[in-house]
N, C-alpha and C positions, 0 to 999 in steps of 0.2 A: 504494500500500500504506500501511496505517496500523497502528501497534502501540499497543495499550492497555497501559499499564504500571500494575500495581497493587502498592502497597507501603505501608510505614508507617515512622514515624521510629524505632520500637523494633526494627525488623527489620535484623539485621546483614547478611543477604544483599542487602537493598535498598540499604544503604549501599555495599556492594561494587559493585553494578551501576550505581549512579548515574554515576560517572565514565566507565564503559565506554560508556554510552549517550550521554553528552556527546560523546565521541570519535566514535562512530558517526554521530551527527547532523551533526557537522562534515564527516565523510567522505562522507556520503550526503545531500546537502541536499534532495533531493526526498522523502525519507522523512518521513512525518508521525507524530509520537508524542504521546500524551496520557497524562499521569500522573494517577492517582487514589489518594488516601490512604484506606487501609482504615478508619481510624477516623473520618474526616470525610466520606467520600463513600459512606455506607452504602447509599443507594438504588441507585446505579450498581453497587456491588459485589454487591448482591443480584440485580440484573438479569443480571449476567454470572456469577452463582453462584461468587463468590470466597469461599473460606474462609480460615482463619488460616494456611494454608501459603503463605508469601510469599517472594519476589516472584513474581508471575504476569505473563506477557506473552502477550497475545492478538493474533495476527496476523490482520488483516482484509483482504479483497479490496477492489476499488474500489467495490463496492456495500455495503460494511460488513458483509459476511457473514464469519463466522469461518472462517478457513482451518485454523488449528491454534493450540494454546497450549503454552507451556512454563512450568515453575515451577522456582524455585530459581536458584542462580547458574549463569550460562552464560558461555562464553568469547566474547570479542569476535569471534574468528575464526569460530566457529559461527554467531553471530548474523548477521554480514555474509554468510556463505554462504547462510543461509536467506533473507535479505532479497533477495539477488541472484537466487536461484533462483526466487523467487515474485513478483518485482517487476512482472511483466506480468499478474498475476491480478487 
């Protein structure tokens, strides 16, 4: 599983989520995450149809197909539950 994380330095929700993902990445070492900055990575943001509602987290399967996406602040518990539930996809 891979998670694409879209955010920006001016986004307060993104700042809240950053340490949560650091903890999750330590707890689940097999999880791959990639961060894209809304202001600097316009091409990839357009490809994934990211608008100014940030942060956005896109969960991908092993073939890089979108499973689902979340936006806004999320609890660490919810994210871990979703990751574990979808880890074999």
